[in-house]
N, CA, C, O and the ligand as a Tripos MOL2 file, in Angstrom:
@<TRIPOS>MOLECULE
protein
  289   287    73     0     0
PROTEIN
NO_CHARGES

@<TRIPOS>ATOM
      1 N          -0.6970  -16.9130  -13.3860 N.3       1 MET1
      2 CA         -0.4750  -15.4890  -13.0870 C.3       1 MET1
      3 C          -1.6690  -14.9520  -12.2970 C.2       1 MET1
      4 O          -2.8100  -14.9910  -12.7560 O.2       1 MET1
      5 N          -1.3860  -14.4720  -11.1480 N.am      2 ASN2
      6 CA         -2.4730  -13.8980  -10.3490 C.3       2 ASN2
      7 C          -2.1210  -12.4930   -9.8880 C.2       2 ASN2
      8 O          -2.6650  -11.9920   -8.9030 O.2       2 ASN2
      9 N          -1.2070  -11.8670  -10.6110 N.am      3 LYS3
     10 CA         -0.8240  -10.5140  -10.1900 C.3       3 LYS3
     11 C          -1.9030   -9.5190  -10.5990 C.2       3 LYS3
     12 O          -2.3220   -9.4530  -11.7540 O.2       3 LYS3
     13 N          -2.3260   -8.7620   -9.6190 N.am      4 GLN4
     14 CA         -3.2960   -7.7180   -9.8990 C.3       4 GLN4
     15 C          -2.5820   -6.3760   -9.8300 C.2       4 GLN4
     16 O          -1.7400   -6.1670   -8.9560 O.2       4 GLN4
     17 N          -2.9060   -5.4710  -10.7360 N.am      5 PRO5
     18 CA         -2.2700   -4.1560  -10.6610 C.3       5 PRO5
     19 C          -2.6900   -3.4460   -9.3690 C.2       5 PRO5
     20 O          -3.8430   -3.5340   -8.9470 O.2       5 PRO5
     21 N          -1.7700   -2.7660   -8.7710 N.am      6 LEU6
     22 CA         -2.0920   -2.0350   -7.5500 C.3       6 LEU6
     23 C          -2.8940   -0.7860   -7.8900 C.2       6 LEU6
     24 O          -2.6700   -0.1690   -8.9320 O.2       6 LEU6
     25 N          -3.8160   -0.4130   -7.0290 N.am      7 PRO7
     26 CA         -4.5230    0.8470   -7.2540 C.3       7 PRO7
     27 C          -3.5650    2.0120   -7.0490 C.2       7 PRO7
     28 O          -2.5740    1.8750   -6.3320 O.2       7 PRO7
     29 N          -3.8460    3.1480   -7.6640 N.am      8 PRO8
     30 CA         -2.9480    4.3000   -7.5020 C.3       8 PRO8
     31 C          -3.0000    4.8340   -6.0680 C.2       8 PRO8
     32 O          -3.9880    4.6460   -5.3590 O.2       8 PRO8
     33 N          -1.9360    5.4930   -5.6630 N.am      9 PHE9
     34 CA         -1.8840    6.1140   -4.3400 C.3       9 PHE9
     35 C          -3.0490    7.0850   -4.1850 C.2       9 PHE9
     36 O          -3.2830    7.9370   -5.0420 O.2       9 PHE9
     37 N          -3.7770    6.9420   -3.0750 N.am     10 SER10
     38 CA         -5.0210    7.7060   -2.9200 C.3      10 SER10
     39 C          -4.8880    8.9100   -2.0040 C.2      10 SER10
     40 O          -5.8810    9.5770   -1.7120 O.2      10 SER10
     41 N          -3.6830    9.1980   -1.5480 N.am     11 GLY11
     42 CA         -3.4750   10.4170   -0.7740 C.3      11 GLY11
     43 C          -3.7280   10.2250    0.7220 C.2      11 GLY11
     44 O          -4.1830    9.1710    1.1650 O.2      11 GLY11
     45 N          -3.4200   11.2680    1.4810 N.am     12 ASP12
     46 CA         -3.5080   11.1680    2.9430 C.3      12 ASP12
     47 C          -4.9410   11.0450    3.4460 C.2      12 ASP12
     48 O          -5.1770   10.5080    4.5290 O.2      12 ASP12
     49 N          -5.8880   11.5340    2.6740 N.am     13 ASP13
     50 CA         -7.2760   11.5480    3.1320 C.3      13 ASP13
     51 C          -8.0830   10.4150    2.5170 C.2      13 ASP13
     52 O          -9.2820   10.5610    2.2820 O.2      13 ASP13
     53 N          -7.4370    9.2950    2.2560 N.am     14 THR14
     54 CA         -8.1310    8.1510    1.6950 C.3      14 THR14
     55 C          -9.0670    7.5340    2.7300 C.2      14 THR14
     56 O          -8.8700    7.6950    3.9340 O.2      14 THR14
     57 N         -10.0870    6.8250    2.2470 N.am     15 GLU15
     58 CA        -11.0810    6.2470    3.1460 C.3      15 GLU15
     59 C         -10.8590    4.7470    3.2930 C.2      15 GLU15
     60 O         -10.7270    4.0350    2.2970 O.2      15 GLU15
     61 N         -10.8170    4.2680    4.5290 N.am     16 CYS16
     62 CA        -10.6740    2.8420    4.8080 C.3      16 CYS16
     63 C         -11.9350    2.1130    4.3510 C.2      16 CYS16
     64 O         -13.0550    2.5190    4.6640 O.2      16 CYS16
     65 N         -11.7250    1.0140    3.5930 N.am     17 VAL17
     66 CA        -12.8800    0.2720    3.0740 C.3      17 VAL17
     67 C         -13.5160   -0.5950    4.1580 C.2      17 VAL17
     68 O         -14.6150   -1.1160    3.9710 O.2      17 VAL17
     69 N         -12.8390   -0.7480    5.2730 N.am     18 LYS18
     70 CA        -13.3510   -1.6170    6.3370 C.3      18 LYS18
     71 C         -14.1480   -0.8530    7.3810 C.2      18 LYS18
     72 O         -15.1870   -1.3280    7.8390 O.2      18 LYS18
     73 N         -13.6690    0.3310    7.7630 N.am     19 CYS19
     74 CA        -14.3440    1.0420    8.8560 C.3      19 CYS19
     75 C         -14.8090    2.4380    8.4640 C.2      19 CYS19
     76 O         -15.4940    3.1100    9.2350 O.2      19 CYS19
     77 N         -14.4350    2.8720    7.2590 N.am     20 GLY20
     78 CA        -14.9120    4.1630    6.7840 C.3      20 GLY20
     79 C         -14.1280    5.3470    7.3150 C.2      20 GLY20
     80 O         -14.4560    6.4950    7.0140 O.2      20 GLY20
     81 N         -13.0940    5.0810    8.1060 N.am     21 ASN21
     82 CA        -12.2840    6.1780    8.6280 C.3      21 ASN21
     83 C         -11.5500    6.8870    7.4950 C.2      21 ASN21
     84 O         -11.0550    6.2390    6.5730 O.2      21 ASN21
     85 N         -11.4780    8.1980    7.5600 N.am     22 VAL22
     86 CA        -10.7150    8.9530    6.5730 C.3      22 VAL22
     87 C          -9.3530    9.2710    7.1560 C.2      22 VAL22
     88 O          -9.2340   10.0040    8.1380 O.2      22 VAL22
     89 N          -8.3370    8.7140    6.5410 N.am     23 GLY23
     90 CA         -6.9710    8.9470    7.0080 C.3      23 GLY23
     91 C          -6.2510    7.6390    7.2050 C.2      23 GLY23
     92 O          -6.7370    6.7500    7.9020 O.2      23 GLY23
     93 N          -5.0860    7.5200    6.5880 N.am     24 ALA24
     94 CA         -4.3100    6.2890    6.6920 C.3      24 ALA24
     95 C          -2.8310    6.6340    6.6720 C.2      24 ALA24
     96 O          -2.4150    7.5840    6.0080 O.2      24 ALA24
     97 N          -2.0440    5.8620    7.3990 N.am     25 TYR25
     98 CA         -0.5950    6.0060    7.3580 C.3      25 TYR25
     99 C          -0.0830    5.3360    6.0890 C.2      25 TYR25
    100 O          -0.7850    4.5440    5.4610 O.2      25 TYR25
    101 N           1.1380    5.6630    5.7280 N.am     26 THR26
    102 CA          1.7450    5.1110    4.5240 C.3      26 THR26
    103 C           3.1270    4.5720    4.8540 C.2      26 THR26
    104 O           3.9440    5.2540    5.4720 O.2      26 THR26
    105 N           3.3750    3.3420    4.4340 N.am     27 ASN27
    106 CA          4.6910    2.7320    4.6250 C.3      27 ASN27
    107 C           5.2190    2.2390    3.2870 C.2      27 ASN27
    108 O           4.5680    1.4410    2.6130 O.2      27 ASN27
    109 N           6.3920    2.7120    2.9050 N.am     28 TYR28
    110 CA          7.0060    2.2510    1.6660 C.3      28 TYR28
    111 C           7.5390    0.8340    1.8470 C.2      28 TYR28
    112 O           8.1690    0.5200    2.8580 O.2      28 TYR28
    113 N           7.2780   -0.0210    0.8530 N.am     29 ARG29
    114 CA          7.8280   -1.3790    0.8630 C.3      29 ARG29
    115 C           8.6130   -1.6120   -0.4130 C.2      29 ARG29
    116 O           8.1450   -1.3270   -1.5160 O.2      29 ARG29
    117 N           9.8200   -2.1360   -0.2400 N.am     30 LYS30
    118 CA         10.6330   -2.4620   -1.4110 C.3      30 LYS30
    119 C          10.0600   -3.6900   -2.1200 C.2      30 LYS30
    120 O           9.2420   -4.4260   -1.5680 O.2      30 LYS30
    121 N          10.5200   -3.8880   -3.3720 N.am     31 GLN31
    122 CA         10.2250   -5.1140   -4.1020 C.3      31 GLN31
    123 C          10.5580   -6.3260   -3.2360 C.2      31 GLN31
    124 O          11.6710   -6.4270   -2.7210 O.2      31 GLN31
    125 N           9.6150   -7.2380   -3.0710 N.am     32 GLY32
    126 CA          9.8570   -8.4830   -2.3560 C.3      32 GLY32
    127 C           9.6800   -8.3940   -0.8540 C.2      32 GLY32
    128 O           9.8010   -9.4100   -0.1690 O.2      32 GLY32
    129 N           9.4000   -7.2220   -0.3210 N.am     33 GLU33
    130 CA          9.2510   -7.0650    1.1260 C.3      33 GLU33
    131 C           7.7900   -7.3040    1.5150 C.2      33 GLU33
    132 O           6.9090   -6.5660    1.0750 O.2      33 GLU33
    133 N           7.5250   -8.3220    2.3320 N.am     34 PRO34
    134 CA          6.1380   -8.6320    2.6590 C.3      34 PRO34
    135 C           5.5600   -7.6640    3.6810 C.2      34 PRO34
    136 O           6.2860   -6.9240    4.3440 O.2      34 PRO34
    137 N           4.2580   -7.6870    3.7890 N.am     35 ILE35
    138 CA          3.5980   -6.9930    4.8890 C.3      35 ILE35
    139 C           4.0810   -7.6300    6.1930 C.2      35 ILE35
    140 O           4.1690   -8.8560    6.2640 O.2      35 ILE35
    141 N           4.3960   -6.8510    7.2170 N.am     36 PRO36
    142 CA          4.8400   -7.4350    8.4830 C.3      36 PRO36
    143 C           3.8560   -8.4920    8.9790 C.2      36 PRO36
    144 O           2.6490   -8.2550    9.0260 O.2      36 PRO36
    145 N           4.3810   -9.6550    9.3460 N.am     37 GLY37
    146 CA          3.5310  -10.7360    9.8320 C.3      37 GLY37
    147 C           3.0700  -11.6820    8.7470 C.2      37 GLY37
    148 O           2.4770  -12.7220    9.0360 O.2      37 GLY37
    149 N           3.3420  -11.3260    7.4830 N.am     38 GLU38
    150 CA          2.9770  -12.2170    6.3920 C.3      38 GLU38
    151 C           4.2370  -12.7500    5.7220 C.2      38 GLU38
    152 O           5.3070  -12.1460    5.8020 O.2      38 GLU38
    153 N           4.0900  -13.8820    5.0670 N.am     39 ILE39
    154 CA          5.2320  -14.5300    4.4360 C.3      39 ILE39
    155 C           5.2070  -14.2510    2.9410 C.2      39 ILE39
    156 O           4.1840  -14.4340    2.2810 O.2      39 ILE39
    157 N           6.3390  -13.8060    2.4170 N.am     40 ALA40
    158 CA          6.4340  -13.5920    0.9840 C.3      40 ALA40
    159 C           6.7020  -14.9160    0.2860 C.2      40 ALA40
    160 O           7.4640  -15.7370    0.7970 O.2      40 ALA40
    161 N           6.1020  -15.1330   -0.8490 N.am     41 PHE41
    162 CA          6.3300  -16.3430   -1.6150 C.3      41 PHE41
    163 C           6.7140  -15.9670   -3.0290 C.2      41 PHE41
    164 O           6.3770  -14.8860   -3.5110 O.2      41 PHE41
    165 N           7.4210  -16.8670   -3.6880 N.am     42 GLY42
    166 CA          7.9030  -16.5530   -5.0200 C.3      42 GLY42
    167 C           8.8310  -15.3480   -4.9500 C.2      42 GLY42
    168 O           9.6890  -15.2710   -4.0700 O.2      42 GLY42
    169 N           8.6680  -14.4340   -5.8470 N.am     43 GLY43
    170 CA          9.4970  -13.2370   -5.8510 C.3      43 GLY43
    171 C           9.0300  -12.2010   -4.8590 C.2      43 GLY43
    172 O           9.6420  -11.1410   -4.7270 O.2      43 GLY43
    173 N           7.9480  -12.4970   -4.1580 N.am     44 GLY44
    174 CA          7.4220  -11.5260   -3.2080 C.3      44 GLY44
    175 C           6.6100  -10.4620   -3.9050 C.2      44 GLY44
    176 O           6.5400  -10.4200   -5.1340 O.2      44 GLY44
    177 N           5.9990   -9.6080   -3.1200 N.am     45 PRO45
    178 CA          5.1590   -8.5610   -3.6940 C.3      45 PRO45
    179 C           5.9930   -7.4820   -4.3670 C.2      45 PRO45
    180 O           7.1820   -7.3480   -4.0790 O.2      45 PRO45
    181 N           5.3850   -6.7160   -5.2570 N.am     46 PRO46
    182 CA          6.1190   -5.6520   -5.9490 C.3      46 PRO46
    183 C           6.3820   -4.4650   -5.0190 C.2      46 PRO46
    184 O           5.8240   -4.3690   -3.9250 O.2      46 PRO46
    185 N           7.2420   -3.5750   -5.4860 N.am     47 GLU47
    186 CA          7.4280   -2.2980   -4.7880 C.3      47 GLU47
    187 C           6.0710   -1.6040   -4.6660 C.2      47 GLU47
    188 O           5.2830   -1.5900   -5.6110 O.2      47 GLU47
    189 N           5.8150   -1.0420   -3.5150 N.am     48 ARG48
    190 CA          4.4770   -0.4910   -3.3030 C.3      48 ARG48
    191 C           4.4630    0.3970   -2.0710 C.2      48 ARG48
    192 O           5.4690    0.5700   -1.3830 O.2      48 ARG48
    193 N           3.2890    0.9520   -1.8180 N.am     49 LEU49
    194 CA          3.0280    1.6900   -0.5910 C.3      49 LEU49
    195 C           1.9650    0.9350    0.1910 C.2      49 LEU49
    196 O           0.8610    0.7180   -0.3100 O.2      49 LEU49
    197 N           2.2870    0.5350    1.4060 N.am     50 ASP50
    198 CA          1.2770   -0.0720    2.2620 C.3      50 ASP50
    199 C           0.5490    1.0350    3.0230 C.2      50 ASP50
    200 O           1.1680    1.8730    3.6780 O.2      50 ASP50
    201 N          -0.7620    1.0160    2.9210 N.am     51 ARG51
    202 CA         -1.5770    1.9870    3.6570 C.3      51 ARG51
    203 C          -2.1400    1.3080    4.8920 C.2      51 ARG51
    204 O          -2.6200    0.1760    4.8260 O.2      51 ARG51
    205 N          -2.0790    1.9990    6.0110 N.am     52 VAL52
    206 CA         -2.5780    1.4460    7.2690 C.3      52 VAL52
    207 C          -3.6120    2.4060    7.8410 C.2      52 VAL52
    208 O          -3.3140    3.5640    8.1330 O.2      52 VAL52
    209 N          -4.8190    1.9050    7.9930 N.am     53 CYS53
    210 CA         -5.8970    2.7390    8.5150 C.3      53 CYS53
    211 C          -5.5330    3.2700    9.8990 C.2      53 CYS53
    212 O          -5.0390    2.5240   10.7450 O.2      53 CYS53
    213 N          -5.7770    4.5560   10.1270 N.am     54 ALA54
    214 CA         -5.4340    5.1790   11.4030 C.3      54 ALA54
    215 C          -6.3640    4.7220   12.5200 C.2      54 ALA54
    216 O          -6.0460    4.8830   13.6990 O.2      54 ALA54
    217 N          -7.4960    4.1590   12.1610 N.am     55 ARG55
    218 CA         -8.4420    3.7350   13.1890 C.3      55 ARG55
    219 C          -8.3670    2.2370   13.4760 C.2      55 ARG55
    220 O          -8.2570    1.8320   14.6330 O.2      55 ARG55
    221 N          -8.4250    1.4090   12.4210 N.am     56 CYS56
    222 CA         -8.6090   -0.0280   12.6520 C.3      56 CYS56
    223 C          -7.3880   -0.8640   12.2640 C.2      56 CYS56
    224 O          -7.4040   -2.0840   12.4250 O.2      56 CYS56
    225 N          -6.3350   -0.2280   11.7590 N.am     57 ASP57
    226 CA         -5.1100   -0.9310   11.3820 C.3      57 ASP57
    227 C          -5.2650   -1.8220   10.1590 C.2      57 ASP57
    228 O          -4.3530   -2.5860    9.8450 O.2      57 ASP57
    229 N          -6.3950   -1.7470    9.4590 N.am     58 TYR58
    230 CA         -6.5010   -2.4770    8.2020 C.3      58 TYR58
    231 C          -5.4080   -1.9890    7.2530 C.2      58 TYR58
    232 O          -5.1650   -0.7880    7.1350 O.2      58 TYR58
    233 N          -4.7580   -2.9310    6.5840 N.am     59 THR59
    234 CA         -3.6370   -2.6040    5.7040 C.3      59 THR59
    235 C          -3.9550   -2.9990    4.2750 C.2      59 THR59
    236 O          -4.4630   -4.0910    4.0200 O.2      59 THR59
    237 N          -3.6540   -2.1120    3.3530 N.am     60 TRP60
    238 CA         -3.8230   -2.4630    1.9380 C.3      60 TRP60
    239 C          -2.6900   -1.8200    1.1480 C.2      60 TRP60
    240 O          -2.0070   -0.9130    1.6250 O.2      60 TRP60
    241 N          -2.5120   -2.3120   -0.0630 N.am     61 ALA61
    242 CA         -1.3730   -1.8750   -0.8760 C.3      61 ALA61
    243 C          -1.8330   -0.9260   -1.9770 C.2      61 ALA61
    244 O          -2.8950   -1.1030   -2.5720 O.2      61 ALA61
    245 N          -1.0140    0.0740   -2.2290 N.am     62 GLU62
    246 CA         -1.2430    0.9750   -3.3540 C.3      62 GLU62
    247 C           0.0720    1.1420   -4.1040 C.2      62 GLU62
    248 O           1.1520    0.9090   -3.5610 O.2      62 GLU62
    249 N          -0.0440    1.5490   -5.3580 N.am     63 ALA63
    250 CA          1.1450    1.7210   -6.1860 C.3      63 ALA63
    251 C           1.8970    2.9820   -5.7810 C.2      63 ALA63
    252 O           1.3010    3.9460   -5.3010 O.2      63 ALA63
    253 N           3.2050    2.9630   -5.9780 N.am     64 CYS64
    254 CA          3.9980    4.1860   -5.8280 C.3      64 CYS64
    255 C           3.5780    5.1630   -6.9220 C.2      64 CYS64
    256 O           3.1270    4.7620   -7.9950 O.2      64 CYS64
    257 N           3.7340    6.4410   -6.6290 N.am     65 ILE65
    258 CA          3.3650    7.4300   -7.6260 C.3      65 ILE65
    259 C           4.3470    7.3610   -8.7880 C.2      65 ILE65
    260 O           5.4800    6.9120   -8.6120 O.2      65 ILE65
    261 N           3.9270    7.8050   -9.9800 N.am     66 PRO66
    262 CA          4.8490    7.8170  -11.1130 C.3      66 PRO66
    263 C           6.0690    8.6720  -10.7950 C.2      66 PRO66
    264 O           5.9540    9.7000  -10.1280 O.2      66 PRO66
    265 N           7.2270    8.2500  -11.2700 N.am     67 SER67
    266 CA          8.4690    8.9230  -10.9080 C.3      67 SER67
    267 C           8.4730   10.3820  -11.3430 C.2      67 SER67
    268 O           9.1880   11.1980  -10.7630 O.2      67 SER67
    269 N           7.6900   10.7150  -12.3490 N.am     68 SER68
    270 CA          7.6380   12.0960  -12.8080 C.3      68 SER68
    271 C           6.9830   13.0130  -11.7820 C.2      68 SER68
    272 O           7.1340   14.2330  -11.8470 O.2      68 SER68
    273 N           6.2390   12.4120  -10.8160 N.am     69 GLU69
    274 CA          5.5870   13.2080   -9.7770 C.3      69 GLU69
    275 C           6.3520   13.1490   -8.4490 C.2      69 GLU69
    276 O           5.9180   13.7200   -7.4490 O.2      69 GLU69
    277 N           7.4670   12.4670   -8.4530 N.am     70 ALA70
    278 CA          8.1710   12.1880   -7.2010 C.3      70 ALA70
    279 C           9.2660   13.2110   -6.9160 C.2      70 ALA70
    280 O          10.2470   12.8920   -6.2450 O.2      70 ALA70
    281 N           9.1140   14.4060   -7.4050 N.am     71 THR71
    282 CA         10.1740   15.3940   -7.2640 C.3      71 THR71
    283 C           9.9620   16.3100   -6.0750 C.2      71 THR71
    284 O          10.8470   17.1060   -5.7620 O.2      71 THR71
    285 N           8.8290   16.2310   -5.4030 N.am     72 ALA72
    286 CA          8.5170   17.1760   -4.3330 C.3      72 ALA72
    287 C           9.2800   16.8870   -3.0670 C.2      72 ALA72
    288 O           9.1230   17.5990   -2.0750 O.2      72 ALA72
    289 ZN        -10.2410    1.2740    9.0820 Zn       73 ZN73
@<TRIPOS>BOND
     1     1     2 1
     2     2     3 1
     3     3     4 2
     4     3     5 am
     5     5     6 1
     6     6     7 1
     7     7     8 2
     8     7     9 am
     9     9    10 1
    10    10    11 1
    11    11    12 2
    12    11    13 am
    13    13    14 1
    14    14    15 1
    15    15    16 2
    16    15    17 am
    17    17    18 1
    18    18    19 1
    19    19    20 2
    20    19    21 am
    21    21    22 1
    22    22    23 1
    23    23    24 2
    24    23    25 am
    25    25    26 1
    26    26    27 1
    27    27    28 2
    28    27    29 am
    29    29    30 1
    30    30    31 1
    31    31    32 2
    32    31    33 am
    33    33    34 1
    34    34    35 1
    35    35    36 2
    36    35    37 am
    37    37    38 1
    38    38    39 1
    39    39    40 2
    40    39    41 am
    41    41    42 1
    42    42    43 1
    43    43    44 2
    44    43    45 am
    45    45    46 1
    46    46    47 1
    47    47    48 2
    48    47    49 am
    49    49    50 1
    50    50    51 1
    51    51    52 2
    52    51    53 am
    53    53    54 1
    54    54    55 1
    55    55    56 2
    56    55    57 am
    57    57    58 1
    58    58    59 1
    59    59    60 2
    60    59    61 am
    61    61    62 1
    62    62    63 1
    63    63    64 2
    64    63    65 am
    65    65    66 1
    66    66    67 1
    67    67    68 2
    68    67    69 am
    69    69    70 1
    70    70    71 1
    71    71    72 2
    72    71    73 am
    73    73    74 1
    74    74    75 1
    75    75    76 2
    76    75    77 am
    77    77    78 1
    78    78    79 1
    79    79    80 2
    80    79    81 am
    81    81    82 1
    82    82    83 1
    83    83    84 2
    84    83    85 am
    85    85    86 1
    86    86    87 1
    87    87    88 2
    88    87    89 am
    89    89    90 1
    90    90    91 1
    91    91    92 2
    92    91    93 am
    93    93    94 1
    94    94    95 1
    95    95    96 2
    96    95    97 am
    97    97    98 1
    98    98    99 1
    99    99   100 2
   100    99   101 am
   101   101   102 1
   102   102   103 1
   103   103   104 2
   104   103   105 am
   105   105   106 1
   106   106   107 1
   107   107   108 2
   108   107   109 am
   109   109   110 1
   110   110   111 1
   111   111   112 2
   112   111   113 am
   113   113   114 1
   114   114   115 1
   115   115   116 2
   116   115   117 am
   117   117   118 1
   118   118   119 1
   119   119   120 2
   120   119   121 am
   121   121   122 1
   122   122   123 1
   123   123   124 2
   124   123   125 am
   125   125   126 1
   126   126   127 1
   127   127   128 2
   128   127   129 am
   129   129   130 1
   130   130   131 1
   131   131   132 2
   132   131   133 am
   133   133   134 1
   134   134   135 1
   135   135   136 2
   136   135   137 am
   137   137   138 1
   138   138   139 1
   139   139   140 2
   140   139   141 am
   141   141   142 1
   142   142   143 1
   143   143   144 2
   144   143   145 am
   145   145   146 1
   146   146   147 1
   147   147   148 2
   148   147   149 am
   149   149   150 1
   150   150   151 1
   151   151   152 2
   152   151   153 am
   153   153   154 1
   154   154   155 1
   155   155   156 2
   156   155   157 am
   157   157   158 1
   158   158   159 1
   159   159   160 2
   160   159   161 am
   161   161   162 1
   162   162   163 1
   163   163   164 2
   164   163   165 am
   165   165   166 1
   166   166   167 1
   167   167   168 2
   168   167   169 am
   169   169   170 1
   170   170   171 1
   171   171   172 2
   172   171   173 am
   173   173   174 1
   174   174   175 1
   175   175   176 2
   176   175   177 am
   177   177   178 1
   178   178   179 1
   179   179   180 2
   180   179   181 am
   181   181   182 1
   182   182   183 1
   183   183   184 2
   184   183   185 am
   185   185   186 1
   186   186   187 1
   187   187   188 2
   188   187   189 am
   189   189   190 1
   190   190   191 1
   191   191   192 2
   192   191   193 am
   193   193   194 1
   194   194   195 1
   195   195   196 2
   196   195   197 am
   197   197   198 1
   198   198   199 1
   199   199   200 2
   200   199   201 am
   201   201   202 1
   202   202   203 1
   203   203   204 2
   204   203   205 am
   205   205   206 1
   206   206   207 1
   207   207   208 2
   208   207   209 am
   209   209   210 1
   210   210   211 1
   211   211   212 2
   212   211   213 am
   213   213   214 1
   214   214   215 1
   215   215   216 2
   216   215   217 am
   217   217   218 1
   218   218   219 1
   219   219   220 2
   220   219   221 am
   221   221   222 1
   222   222   223 1
   223   223   224 2
   224   223   225 am
   225   225   226 1
   226   226   227 1
   227   227   228 2
   228   227   229 am
   229   229   230 1
   230   230   231 1
   231   231   232 2
   232   231   233 am
   233   233   234 1
   234   234   235 1
   235   235   236 2
   236   235   237 am
   237   237   238 1
   238   238   239 1
   239   239   240 2
   240   239   241 am
   241   241   242 1
   242   242   243 1
   243   243   244 2
   244   243   245 am
   245   245   246 1
   246   246   247 1
   247   247   248 2
   248   247   249 am
   249   249   250 1
   250   250   251 1
   251   251   252 2
   252   251   253 am
   253   253   254 1
   254   254   255 1
   255   255   256 2
   256   255   257 am
   257   257   258 1
   258   258   259 1
   259   259   260 2
   260   259   261 am
   261   261   262 1
   262   262   263 1
   263   263   264 2
   264   263   265 am
   265   265   266 1
   266   266   267 1
   267   267   268 2
   268   267   269 am
   269   269   270 1
   270   270   271 1
   271   271   272 2
   272   271   273 am
   273   273   274 1
   274   274   275 1
   275   275   276 2
   276   275   277 am
   277   277   278 1
   278   278   279 1
   279   279   280 2
   280   279   281 am
   281   281   282 1
   282   282   283 1
   283   283   284 2
   284   283   285 am
   285   285   286 1
   286   286   287 1
   287   287   288 2
@<TRIPOS>SUBSTRUCTURE
     1 MET1         2 RESIDUE 1 A MET
     2 ASN2         6 RESIDUE 1 A ASN
     3 LYS3        10 RESIDUE 1 A LYS
     4 GLN4        14 RESIDUE 1 A GLN
     5 PRO5        18 RESIDUE 1 A PRO
     6 LEU6        22 RESIDUE 1 A LEU
     7 PRO7        26 RESIDUE 1 A PRO
     8 PRO8        30 RESIDUE 1 A PRO
     9 PHE9        34 RESIDUE 1 A PHE
    10 SER10       38 RESIDUE 1 A SER
    11 GLY11       42 RESIDUE 1 A GLY
    12 ASP12       46 RESIDUE 1 A ASP
    13 ASP13       50 RESIDUE 1 A ASP
    14 THR14       54 RESIDUE 1 A THR
    15 GLU15       58 RESIDUE 1 A GLU
    16 CYS16       62 RESIDUE 1 A CYS
    17 VAL17       66 RESIDUE 1 A VAL
    18 LYS18       70 RESIDUE 1 A LYS
    19 CYS19       74 RESIDUE 1 A CYS
    20 GLY20       78 RESIDUE 1 A GLY
    21 ASN21       82 RESIDUE 1 A ASN
    22 VAL22       86 RESIDUE 1 A VAL
    23 GLY23       90 RESIDUE 1 A GLY
    24 ALA24       94 RESIDUE 1 A ALA
    25 TYR25       98 RESIDUE 1 A TYR
    26 THR26      102 RESIDUE 1 A THR
    27 ASN27      106 RESIDUE 1 A ASN
    28 TYR28      110 RESIDUE 1 A TYR
    29 ARG29      114 RESIDUE 1 A ARG
    30 LYS30      118 RESIDUE 1 A LYS
    31 GLN31      122 RESIDUE 1 A GLN
    32 GLY32      126 RESIDUE 1 A GLY
    33 GLU33      130 RESIDUE 1 A GLU
    34 PRO34      134 RESIDUE 1 A PRO
    35 ILE35      138 RESIDUE 1 A ILE
    36 PRO36      142 RESIDUE 1 A PRO
    37 GLY37      146 RESIDUE 1 A GLY
    38 GLU38      150 RESIDUE 1 A GLU
    39 ILE39      154 RESIDUE 1 A ILE
    40 ALA40      158 RESIDUE 1 A ALA
    41 PHE41      162 RESIDUE 1 A PHE
    42 GLY42      166 RESIDUE 1 A GLY
    43 GLY43      170 RESIDUE 1 A GLY
    44 GLY44      174 RESIDUE 1 A GLY
    45 PRO45      178 RESIDUE 1 A PRO
    46 PRO46      182 RESIDUE 1 A PRO
    47 GLU47      186 RESIDUE 1 A GLU
    48 ARG48      190 RESIDUE 1 A ARG
    49 LEU49      194 RESIDUE 1 A LEU
    50 ASP50      198 RESIDUE 1 A ASP
    51 ARG51      202 RESIDUE 1 A ARG
    52 VAL52      206 RESIDUE 1 A VAL
    53 CYS53      210 RESIDUE 1 A CYS
    54 ALA54      214 RESIDUE 1 A ALA
    55 ARG55      218 RESIDUE 1 A ARG
    56 CYS56      222 RESIDUE 1 A CYS
    57 ASP57      226 RESIDUE 1 A ASP
    58 TYR58      230 RESIDUE 1 A TYR
    59 THR59      234 RESIDUE 1 A THR
    60 TRP60      238 RESIDUE 1 A TRP
    61 ALA61      242 RESIDUE 1 A ALA
    62 GLU62      246 RESIDUE 1 A GLU
    63 ALA63      250 RESIDUE 1 A ALA
    64 CYS64      254 RESIDUE 1 A CYS
    65 ILE65      258 RESIDUE 1 A ILE
    66 PRO66      262 RESIDUE 1 A PRO
    67 SER67      266 RESIDUE 1 A SER
    68 SER68      270 RESIDUE 1 A SER
    69 GLU69      274 RESIDUE 1 A GLU
    70 ALA70      278 RESIDUE 1 A ALA
    71 THR71      282 RESIDUE 1 A THR
    72 ALA72      286 RESIDUE 1 A ALA
    73 ZN73       289 GROUP 0 **** ****
């Protein structure tokens, strides 16, 4: 087992850990849907939000918000 829990969604003004830019795009990914250009193995990655740095295109995954907050 090498599954690591995803960090919580950090909002629109999150900071890129690679270049320090504040601001990242967000792309929803379904259960099993890999990052574009990468190959999913096994059951694939969990449902998540892929964050893409607005400056350097670094991509990282964050957890979807709890459903109780998803009413907006
Ligand atoms: Zn960046």
